[in-house]
KOLBADREN-407113 format. One record per residue: x, y, z of N, C-alpha, C in turn. Coordinates in steps of 0.1 Angstrom, whole numbers, plus 2048, in hexadecimal, padded with zeros to 3 digits. Each point is the difference from the previous one (the first is absolute). Layout:
BEGIN
- X:Y:Z:X:Y:Z:X:Y:Z
...
This chain:
BEGIN
- 808:7F4:800:7F8:80C:800:809:80D:800
- 7FB:80A:7FA:806:80D:800:7FE:806:80D
- 80B:807:805:7FF:807:80D:7F6:80C:7FF
- 7F8:801:80A:7F5:80A:800:805:80E:7FE
- 80B:804:806:806:80E:7FF:804:802:7F1
- 806:7F6:7FA:805:801:7F2:7F4:802:7F7
- 7F5:7F8:802:7F4:802:7F8:7FA:80E:802
- 800:804:80C:7FA:80E:803:808:80B:7F8
- 80D:7FF:800:808:809:7F9:7FD:800:7F1
- 7FF:7F4:7FB:7FE:7FE:7F1:7F2:807:7FD
- 7F6:7FC:807:7F2:805:7FD:7FF:80F:802
- 807:805:80A:800:80F:803:806:807:7F4
- 80B:7FA:7FB:807:806:7F4:7F8:7FF:7F4
- 7F8:7F6:7FE:7F7:7FF:7F4:7F6:80A:800
- 7FB:804:80C:7F4:80A:800:805:80E:7FF
- 80D:803:802:804:80E:7FF:808:802:7F3
- 803:7F6:7F9:808:802:7F3:7F7:806:7F5
- 807:807:7F7:7F8:806:7F5:7FF:7F6:7F5
- 806:7F5:801:7FF:7F6:7F5:7F4:7F6:803
- 7F5:802:7F9:7F4:7F8:803:802:7F2:7FA
- 80A:7FE:7F8:803:7F3:7FA:809:7F8:808
- 800:802:80D:809:7F8:809:7F7:7F4:805
- 805:7F4:7FE:7F8:7F4:804:808:7F8:80A
- 7F9:7FC:80B:806:7F7:80A:7FB:7F2:7FD
- 80A:7F8:7FD:7FE:7F2:7FD:801:7F8:80D
- 7F6:7F9:804:7FF:7F8:80C:800:7F2:7FC
- 80C:7F9:803:801:7F2:7FD:7FA:7F8:80C
- 7F6:7F8:7FD:7FA:7F8:80B:805:7F2:800
- 805:7FB:7F5:806:7F3:800:803:7FB:7F2
- 803:7F4:7FF:804:7FA:7F4:7F9:7F2:7FE
- 7FC:7FE:7F4:7FA:7F3:7FD:808:7FB:7F4
- 807:7F5:802:80A:7FC:7F6:80B:80A:7FE
- 801:805:7F4:80A:80B:7FE:7FA:80D:7FF
- 7F3:801:801:7F9:80D:7FF:7FD:807:80D
- 803:80D:800:7FC:808:80C:7F1:803:7FE
- 7FA:803:80B:7F2:805:800:800:80B:80B
- 7F6:809:7FE:7FF:80B:80A:7F7:80B:7FB
- 802:80C:805:7F8:80B:7FD:809:80C:7FC
- 7FA:809:7F8:806:80D:7FC:7F8:80B:807
- 806:809:807:7FA:80B:807:804:80D:7FA
- 7F6:809:7FF:803:80E:7FB:7F6:808:808
- 804:80C:804:7F7:808:808:7F5:807:7F8
- 800:7FF:7F3:7F6:805:7F7:7F6:7F6:7FB
- 802:7F4:804:7F7:7F5:7FC:7FA:7FA:80D
- 7F3:7FF:800:7F8:7FD:80D:802:7F3:806
- 804:7F6:7F8:802:7F2:805:80D:7FA:7FB
- 806:7F7:807:80C:7F9:7FB:7FD:7F9:7F3
- 809:7FF:7F8:7FF:7F8:7F3:808:7F3:802
- 7F9:7F5:7FF:807:7F3:802:807:7FC:7F3
- 80B:7F9:802:807:7FA:7F5:805:7F2:803
- 802:7F8:7F6:806:7F3:801:80A:7FE:7F5
- 80C:800:803:80B:7FE:7F7:806:80D:7FB
- 80C:800:7FB:807:80C:7FC:7FA:806:7F4
- 7FB:7F8:7F6:7FA:806:7F4:7F3:807:804
- 7F8:7FA:809:7F4:807:804:803:80D:807
- 80A:800:809:804:80C:807:804:80B:7F6
- 808:7FD:7F6:804:80B:7F6:7F4:805:7F9
- 7F7:7F7:7FB:7F4:805:7F9:7F7:808:808
- 7FF:7FD:80D:7F7:807:809:806:80E:803
- 80D:801:801:807:80D:802:7FD:809:7F5
- 801:7FB:7F4:7FD:808:7F4:7F1:804:800
- 7F7:7F7:803:7F2:803:801:7FD:80A:80A
- 807:800:80C:7FE:809:80A:804:80E:7FC
- 80B:801:7F8:804:80D:7FB:7F5:806:7F7
- 7F9:7F7:7F8:7F5:805:7F8:7F5:805:80A
- 7FD:7F9:80A:7F5:804:80A:803:80E:806
- 80D:802:804:803:80D:807:804:80B:7F6
- 802:7FC:7F4:802:80A:7F5:80E:805:7FF
- 80A:7F9:806:80D:804:7FF:80A:7F5:803
- 80B:7FF:7FB:805:807:7F4:7F8:7FB:7F3
- 7FE:809:7F7:7F9:7FD:7F4:809:7F8:7F7
- 7FB:7F6:7F9:808:7F8:7F7:802:808:7F3
- 80C:7FD:7FA:803:808:7F3:7FA:7F8:7F4
- 7FC:7F4:802:7FA:7F8:7F5:7F3:7F9:805
- 7F8:7FD:7F7:7F4:7F8:803:804:7F1:7FF
- 7F9:7F8:808:803:7F2:800:7FC:7F9:7F3
- 807:7F6:7FC:7FD:7F9:7F4:7F9:7F3:803
- 7F8:7FB:7F7:7F9:7F3:803:801:7F7:7F3
- 7FD:7F3:802:801:7F7:7F5:7F5:802:7F6
- 7F4:806:804:7F6:803:7F7:7F7:80A:806
- 7F7:806:7F7:7F7:80B:805:7F6:7FC:80B
- 7FC:7F3:7FF:7F7:7FB:80B:806:801:80E
- 80D:7FC:800:807:800:80D:802:80F:805
- 803:809:7F6:801:80E:804:7F3:806:806
- 7F5:7FC:7FA:7F3:805:805:7FD:7FA:80E
- 803:7F3:801:7FE:7FA:80D:808:806:80B
- 80D:803:7FD:809:807:80A:7FA:80E:803
- 7FC:807:7F6:7FB:80E:803:7F4:7FF:809
- 7F7:7F6:7FE:7F4:7FF:808:804:7FC:80F
- 809:7F7:801:805:7FC:80D:806:80B:808
- 808:808:7F9:807:80B:806:7F7:80B:804
- 7F6:803:7F8:7F6:80A:804:7F8:7FC:80D
- 7FC:7F3:801:7F9:7FB:80B:808:801:80D
- 80D:7FE:7FF:808:7FF:80C:805:80E:804
- 7FE:80A:7F9:804:80D:804:7F9:804:80D
- 807:7FF:80B:7FA:802:80D:806:80D:807
- 805:809:7F8:807:80B:806:7FC:80D:7FA
- 800:80B:808:7FC:80D:7FA:80A:804:7F5
- 7FC:808:7F7:809:804:7F5:80D:806:806
- 80B:7FC:7FB:80D:805:803:803:7FE:80F
- 7F9:7F7:807:803:7FD:80E:801:80D:808
- 7F6:808:7FF:800:80D:807:7FD:7FE:80F
- 7FA:7F5:804:7FC:7FE:80E:808:7F5:806
- 807:802:80A:807:7F5:807:7F6:7F9:808
- 7FF:7F3:7FE:7F5:7F8:806:804:7F9:80D
- 80D:7FE:802:804:7F9:80C:80B:808:807
- 800:7FF:80D:80B:807:807:80A:7F5:805
- 80B:804:806:80A:7F7:804:7FC:7F6:80A
- 7F6:803:808:7FC:7F6:80A:7F9:7F4:7F9
- 7F7:803:7F6:7F9:7F6:7F9:80A:7F7:7F8
- 809:807:7F9:80B:7F9:7F9:808:7F7:809
- 804:805:80B:808:7F9:80A:7F8:7F3:805
- 7F4:801:803:7F8:7F5:805:7FF:7F5:7F5
- 7FF:804:7F3:800:7F6:7F5:80E:7FA:7FE
- 80A:808:801:80E:7FC:7FD:806:7F7:80B
- 7FB:802:80C:806:7F9:80C:7FF:7F1:7FF
- 7F7:7FB:7F7:7FF:7F1:7FF:80A:7FB:7F7
- 807:808:7F8:80A:7FC:7F6:80C:7F9:807
- 806:7F6:7F9:80C:7FA:804:80C:808:7FC
- 7FE:807:7F4:80B:809:7FB:7F9:80A:7F7
- 807:80C:7FF:7FA:80A:7F7:80B:806:7F7
- 7FB:806:7F5:809:806:7F7:7F8:80D:7FB
- 807:80B:800:7FA:80C:7FC:804:803:7F1
- 7F6:802:7F7:803:802:7F2:7FB:80E:7FC
- 809:808:7FB:7FC:80D:7FB:800:7FF:7F0
- 7F5:801:7FA:7FF:7FF:7F2:801:80F:7FB
- 80B:803:7F9:802:80D:7FC:7FC:803:7F1
- 802:7F6:7F8:7FC:802:7F2:7FA:7F3:7FA
- 7F8:802:7F6:7FB:7F4:7F8:802:803:7F2
- 80C:7FD:7FB:804:802:7F2:803:7F4:7F9
- 7FE:800:7F3:803:7F5:7F7:7F9:7F3:805
- 7F3:801:803:7F8:7F5:805:805:7F9:80B
- 807:807:809:806:7FA:80C:800:80A:80B
- 806:7FD:80B:800:80A:80B:80F:801:806
- 803:80C:805:80D:802:806:7FD:807:80D
- 80A:7FD:809:7FF:806:80E:80A:7FB:809
- 7FD:800:80D:80A:7FC:80A:7F9:7F7:80B
- 808:7F7:806:7FB:7F8:80B:809:802:80C
- 7FA:7FF:80B:807:801:80D:7FA:7F6:80A
- 808:7FB:808:7FB:7F7:80B:80B:7FA:808
- 7FD:7F7:809:809:7F9:808:80B:7F9:7F7
- 7FB:7F9:7F6:809:7F8:7F7:80A:809:7F9
- 7FC:80D:7FE:80A:809:7F9:808:808:80A
- 800:7FC:80D:807:807:80A:7FB:80F:801
- 7F4:802:7FD:7FA:80E:801:806:809:7F6
- 806:7FB:7F5:805:808:7F5:7F7:7FF:7F4
- 7FE:80B:7F9:7F8:7FF:7F4:808:7F9:7F5
- 7F9:7F7:7F9:805:7F9:7F5:7F7:803:7F4
- 805:805:7F6:7F8:804:7F4:7FE:7F4:7F7
- 7F4:7FF:7FA:7FD:7F6:7F5:7FC:808:7F4
- 804:7FA:7F4:7FE:807:7F3:7F4:7FA:7F8
- 7FB:7F5:805:7F5:7FA:7F9:7F8:7F7:80A
- 7F4:7FC:7FC:7F8:7F6:808:808:7F3:800
- 806:7FC:7F5:808:7F4:800:80B:800:80A
- 807:80B:801:80B:801:809:7FA:800:80F
- 7F5:806:802:7FA:7FF:80D:7FC:7F2:804
- 7FB:7F9:7F6:7FC:7F2:802:80C:7F7:803
- 80C:803:7FA:80C:7F9:803:804:803:80E
- 7FF:80D:805:804:803:80D:7F7:7F9:80A
- 7F3:7FF:7FE:7F7:7FA:809:803:7F1:800
- 803:7FA:7F4:803:7F2:7FF:80C:7FD:808
- 80A:808:800:80C:7FF:808:7FD:800:80F
- 7F7:808:804:7FB:801:80E:7FB:7F2:803
- 7F8:7FB:7F7:7F9:7F3:802:80B:7F5:802
- 80A:800:7F8:80B:7F6:801:808:801:80C
- 804:80D:804:808:802:80B:7F9:7FF:80D
- 7F3:801:801:7F9:801:80C:7F8:7F4:803
- 805:7F4:7FC:7F8:7F4:802:7FA:7FF:80E
- 809:803:80A:7FB:7FF:80D:802:80D:808
- 809:809:7FB:804:80C:808:7F4:809:802
- 7FA:805:7F5:7F6:80A:801:7F2:7FB:800
- 7FE:7F5:7F9:7F2:7FB:7FF:7FF:7F2:805
């Protein structure tokens, strides 16, 4: 489990930052080789559950659409027009956030109570979404509280996969 003081500091920092695209990844466990857990953001009213690294990355991208930042530089591509229409319908229905995330929905106390159940956390700041991918920085216990930049979603997936390999019993 993550220390309570550590989680309180992280959540307090999330609610005072000017970057609304800061996501707190709460790892609750592992099934096989896949992590599962929740993604927290103070501009989204409920935690977003994920299972597996691929699902985590896709949901981070989707959450950026919900909060309206950072804007993607390209539209997503699909294998056919039917898939594109279905995606557009699903995305519209899931939009649970005020336009441009102008209202902070959760304070640090609420985030802390949700995050305190996590076995490990990782803070991800998504700074850009360019070339149909995302760029940003991660920080957490595994990074020794140093920011590590990632240049693509694939690179972020590799980083999280390395966490999975290195933390068989240490963190989760």
